[in-house]
C-alpha positions in Angstrom: 124.4 101.4 118.5 125.2 100.5 114.9 127.3 97.4 115.0 124.6 95.5 116.9 122.2 95.9 114.0 124.2 96.6 110.8 126.8 94.3 109.4 130.2 96.1 109.6 128.6 99.5 109.9 131.4 101.6 108.5 131.8 99.4 105.4 128.0 99.1 105.0 127.3 102.8 104.9 130.4 103.5 102.8 129.3 100.8 100.3 125.8 102.3 100.2 127.2 105.8 99.5 129.6 104.4 96.8 126.8 102.4 95.2 124.5 105.5 95.1 127.3 107.5 93.4 127.9 104.7 90.9 124.2 104.4 90.1 123.9 108.2 89.5 127.0 108.1 87.2 125.6 105.2 85.2 122.1 106.8 85.0 123.3 110.2 83.7 126.1 108.5 81.7 124.0 106.1 79.5 121.1 104.4 81.3 118.8 107.5 81.3 118.2 107.3 77.6 117.9 103.5 77.4 114.2 103.2 78.3 113.1 102.0 74.9 115.9 99.4 74.7 115.9 98.0 78.3 112.6 98.7 79.9 110.5 95.6 80.5 107.3 97.8 80.6 106.5 99.9 77.5 103.6 102.3 77.5 102.4 103.2 74.0 101.9 107.0 73.5 98.4 106.3 72.2 97.4 105.1 75.7 98.3 108.4 77.3 95.5 110.9 77.8 95.4 113.6 75.1 96.9 116.9 76.3 97.9 115.3 79.6 101.1 117.0 80.9 101.3 114.7 83.9 100.8 111.1 82.9 101.3 108.9 85.9 103.2 106.2 84.1 105.2 106.3 80.9 107.9 104.1 79.4 110.6 106.4 80.7 109.1 106.5 84.3 108.7 102.7 84.3 112.3 102.3 83.3 113.3 104.6 86.2 111.4 102.4 88.7 113.0 99.2 87.2 116.4 100.8 87.5 116.0 101.7 91.1 114.4 98.4 92.2 117.0 96.3 90.3 119.9 98.3 91.8 118.4 97.9 95.3 118.1 94.1 94.8 121.8 93.9 93.6 122.9 95.8 96.7 121.0 93.4 99.0 122.4 90.4 97.2 125.9 91.7 97.6 125.6 92.0 101.3 123.8 88.6 101.5 126.9 87.0 99.9 129.7 88.9 101.6 128.5 90.4 104.9 125.3 88.8 106.2 124.6 89.0 109.9 121.7 88.0 112.2 119.7 91.1 111.4 120.4 91.1 107.7 116.8 91.1 106.5 115.9 94.1 108.7 119.1 96.1 108.6 120.1 95.6 105.0 116.9 94.6 103.2 114.7 96.7 105.5 116.9 99.8 105.0 116.8 99.3 101.3 113.0 99.0 101.3 112.8 102.3 103.2 114.9 104.0 100.6 113.0 102.6 97.6 109.6 103.5 99.1 110.9 107.0 100.0 111.9 107.4 96.4 108.5 106.3 95.3 106.8 108.9 97.5 109.1 111.6 96.2 108.1 110.7 92.6 104.5 111.0 93.6 105.2 114.5 94.8 106.8 115.3 91.5 103.8 114.0 89.6 101.4 115.9 91.9 103.3 119.1 91.2 102.7 118.8 87.5 99.1 117.7 88.0 98.3 120.7 90.1 99.8 122.9 87.4 97.4 121.4 84.9 94.4 121.5 87.3 94.8 125.2 88.2 95.3 126.2 84.6 92.0 124.4 83.9 90.4 126.4 86.8 91.8 129.6 85.4 90.5 128.8 81.9 87.1 128.0 83.3 86.9 131.2 85.3 88.1 133.3 82.4 86.0 131.8 79.7 82.6 130.4 81.0 81.8 126.9 79.7 85.2 126.4 78.2 85.7 123.4 80.5 82.9 120.8 80.8 81.8 119.3 84.1 83.0 115.9 82.8 86.5 117.2 82.1 86.6 118.7 85.6 85.6 115.6 87.4 87.8 113.4 85.2 90.8 115.4 86.2 89.9 115.0 89.9 89.3 111.2 89.4 92.8 110.9 87.9 94.5 112.2 91.1 92.0 110.4 93.3 93.2 107.0 92.0 96.8 107.9 92.5 96.3 109.2 96.0 94.3 106.2 97.1 97.2 103.9 96.1 99.6 106.3 97.8 97.7 106.3 101.0 97.8 102.5 101.2 101.5 102.5 100.5 102.1 105.1 103.3 100.0 103.2 105.8 101.9 99.9 105.1 105.2 101.8 105.1 104.5 103.4 108.5 103.6 99.9 109.9 106.9 98.5 108.4 109.1 101.3 109.9 107.6 100.8 113.3 108.7 97.1 113.2 112.0 98.2 111.7 112.7 100.5 114.6 111.7 97.9 117.2 114.1 95.3 115.6 116.9 97.9 115.8 116.1 98.4 119.5 116.0 94.6 120.0 119.4 94.3 118.4 120.9 96.9 120.8 119.0 95.4 123.8 120.5 91.9 123.0 124.0 93.4 122.6 123.9 95.3 125.8 122.4 92.5 127.8 125.0 90.1 126.5 127.6 92.4 128.2 125.4 93.3 131.1 128.0 92.2 133.8 130.4 94.9 132.5 127.7 97.5 132.0 125.5 97.1 135.0 127.7 99.3 137.2 127.5 102.3 134.9 125.2 105.0 136.3 121.8 104.9 134.7 122.5 101.5 133.0 118.9 100.4 133.2 117.6 103.6 131.6 120.1 103.4 128.8 119.1 99.9 127.9 115.3 100.4 128.4 114.8 103.9 127.1 117.8 105.3 125.3 117.9 102.4 122.8 114.3 103.0 121.9 114.8 106.7 121.4 118.0 106.3 119.5 116.6 103.8 117.0 113.4 105.8 116.5 115.2 109.1 116.0 117.9 107.6 113.7 115.2 106.0 111.5 113.2 109.2 111.3 116.2 111.5 110.7 117.7 109.0 108.2 114.5 108.8 106.3 114.1 112.5 106.3 117.7 113.1 105.1 117.4 110.5 102.3 114.0 112.0 101.3 115.6 115.5 101.2 118.4 114.2 98.9 115.9 112.4 96.6 113.6 115.5 96.6 116.5 117.7 95.5 117.5 115.3 92.7 113.9 115.2 91.5 112.8 118.8 92.0 116.0 120.8 91.3 115.9 120.2 87.5 112.2 120.9 87.5 112.6 124.1 89.4 115.5 125.2 87.1 113.3 124.5 84.1 110.3 126.4 85.6 112.6 129.3 86.4 112.7 130.0 82.7 109.3 131.5 83.2 110.6 134.1 85.6 111.2 137.5 84.0 113.5 138.9 86.7 114.2 139.0 90.4 113.5 142.2 92.4 116.6 144.5 92.6 118.7 142.0 90.6 117.2 141.4 87.2 117.1 138.3 85.1 119.0 135.2 86.4 119.1 131.7 84.9 117.7 129.2 87.4 116.8 132.1 89.6 114.4 130.3 92.0 117.0 127.6 92.6 119.5 130.2 93.8 116.8 131.9 95.9 115.9 128.6 97.6 119.6 127.8 98.3 120.4 131.2 99.8 117.3 131.1 101.9 118.2 127.7 103.3 121.8 128.6 104.0 120.8 131.7 105.8 118.4 129.8 108.1 120.8 126.9 108.7 123.7 129.1 109.7 121.4 131.3 111.8 119.9 128.5 113.8 123.2 126.7 114.2 124.8 129.7 115.8 121.8 130.6 118.0 121.3 127.0 119.2 124.9 126.0 119.7 124.5 125.5 123.5 121.4 123.3 123.3 123.1 119.9 122.7 125.2 120.2 125.9 122.1 121.3 127.9 120.1 118.4 126.6 122.9 116.0 127.5 123.2 117.4 131.0 119.4 117.3 131.4 119.5 113.5 130.9 122.2 113.2 133.5 120.3 115.0 136.2 117.1 113.2 135.3 118.9 109.9 135.5 120.4 110.7 138.9 117.0 111.7 140.3 115.3 108.6 138.9 118.0 106.4 140.3 117.6 107.7 143.8 113.8 107.2 143.6 114.3 103.6 142.5 116.7 102.9 145.4 114.2 104.5 147.7 111.6 101.9 146.7 113.6 99.1 148.3 115.8 100.8 150.9 114.3 103.0 153.6 117.7 104.7 154.2 117.7 106.1 150.6 115.6 108.8 149.1 115.5 111.1 152.1 113.9 114.5 151.7 117.2 116.6 151.6 118.7 114.4 149.0 115.6 114.3 146.9 115.2 118.1 147.1 118.8 118.6 146.1 118.5 116.2 143.1 115.2 117.7 142.0 116.7 121.1 142.4 119.3 120.2 139.8 116.5 119.0 137.5 114.6 122.2 137.9 117.7 124.4 137.4 118.7 122.6 134.2 115.1 122.7 132.8 114.9 126.4 133.4 118.2 126.9 131.6 116.8 124.9 128.7 113.6 126.9 128.6 115.5 130.1 128.5 117.8 128.9 125.7 114.9 127.5 123.7 113.1 130.8 124.2 115.5 132.9 122.1 116.2 129.9 119.8 112.5 129.7 118.9 112.3 133.4 118.4 114.8 133.1 115.5 113.5 129.7 114.4 109.8 130.7 114.0 110.7 134.1 112.6 112.8 132.6 109.9 110.3 129.8 109.0 107.4 132.3 108.8 109.5 134.8 106.8 110.6 132.1 104.4 107.0 131.6 103.3 107.1 135.1 101.7 110.5 134.6 99.9 109.0 133.0 96.8 106.3 135.6 96.6 108.8 138.4 96.8 111.0 136.7 94.1 108.0 136.2 91.8 106.6 139.7 92.3 107.9 141.2 89.0 106.7 138.2 87.0 103.3 138.2 88.7 102.8 141.9 88.1 103.9 141.5 84.5 101.3 138.7 84.1 104.0 136.5 82.5 102.8 133.2 83.9 99.5 131.4 84.4 98.0 130.5 87.8 98.9 126.8 87.1 102.6 127.6 86.4 102.6 129.9 89.5 101.4 126.9 91.5 104.0 124.6 90.0 106.8 127.1 90.8 105.8 127.7 94.4 105.3 124.0 95.0 108.6 123.1 93.5 110.3 125.9 95.3 108.8 124.8 98.6 110.1 121.2 98.0 113.6 122.4 97.1 113.8 124.9 99.9 112.4 122.4 102.5 115.1 119.9 101.4 117.8 122.5 101.7 116.4 123.3 105.2 116.9 119.8 106.5 119.1 121.0 109.3 116.7 123.8 110.2 113.6 121.6 110.3 115.4 118.8 112.2 117.6 120.9 114.5 115.7 120.1 117.8 115.6 116.4 116.9 119.3 116.4 116.1 120.0 118.1 119.4 118.1 115.3 121.2 119.9 112.6 119.1 123.3 114.1 120.0 122.5 113.9 123.7 121.3 110.3 123.5 124.4 109.4 121.4 126.7 110.8 124.0 125.0 108.8 126.7 125.1 105.5 124.8 128.7 106.2 123.6 129.8 106.7 127.2 127.9 103.5 128.1 129.6 101.5 125.4 133.0 102.9 126.3 133.0 100.3 129.2 133.2 97.6 126.5 136.3 99.3 125.1 138.2 98.4 128.2 138.0 101.9 129.8 138.0 102.1 133.5 134.7 102.8 135.3 136.3 105.9 136.8 137.0 107.4 133.4 133.5 106.5 132.3 131.9 108.2 135.2 133.8 111.4 134.3 132.6 111.4 130.7 129.0 111.0 131.7 
């Protein structure tokens, strides 16, 4: 699943994690304040719009982008020299591009959060004091965000196109690997389905989950300091009082509660999904045999196999029934948590509408990142079941007997 695409998967992912930690340590150790000395792009302060709290590009931001891109290039060069494989440009360079673009999109979210704060403060001022904001100022503000969003949309379109090709290359790598060992694998139950369908689903889910996980980490790194700073505007929390960084703690506790709750409620789902793929594979296999052999696919056999499919689906439906009760109740209830936490501050009139928007947006980003497992739980369940099937499939290549493989499936 991994070694067919990535060069030395264990070393690759460990090196990526180690490089990420090193970069963070270097950034917060000395590189963060070196923009004026090291940045190749310098934006004079005079070129920034007067009173603009959310300039899209400054010398400091340009230095961040240079640091990220330069570090990504060094990582790719390292694997080019010491661990290149057939799929290097897609597995190493492609994965790095996905990380860099994901970081860019997260930074756009950070910029938009500040822009919305400015924009809604402008609206509040215009509604409070008529004619205090001119029509030109209003449309100029909207034009600023329009330019950024147009560029962002183009990046997202190209990025989506790229990830589609990335996923198919990963599937191609697995397909070539399995077909190379087809003589050993062809006797495994459902072998054709695993090569044709499970490889596609595995690559697609892994790319999606991986991107979502990295995006969550980057969002936390970007929005946690912002939310901590914005929390200074909070006068107190209900029933608790004043707490430094209050909204960060509220987001963390909310996410932990939801994650633990759904993990406990949905503990049976991975096993049921895995068993569901087994009964579906057995039913499909009999139908395929029946196309070429009149002695196969008789009515009693088909009814029995389809009965197993129906039974497992009904068990799945029931388990998802109570799982979704808790899932949707939590996700809907979580929408009101920041409003409850901000209630004393709102009633006291201690913040403007723009700051309120910034806080709720930043809170939503942080909470959503902490809720990665909650939001991805059903996808993770599906991935676990596919992984079990492919792992059992690959166990043939680890010199396990076919009899032992059949038991694990």
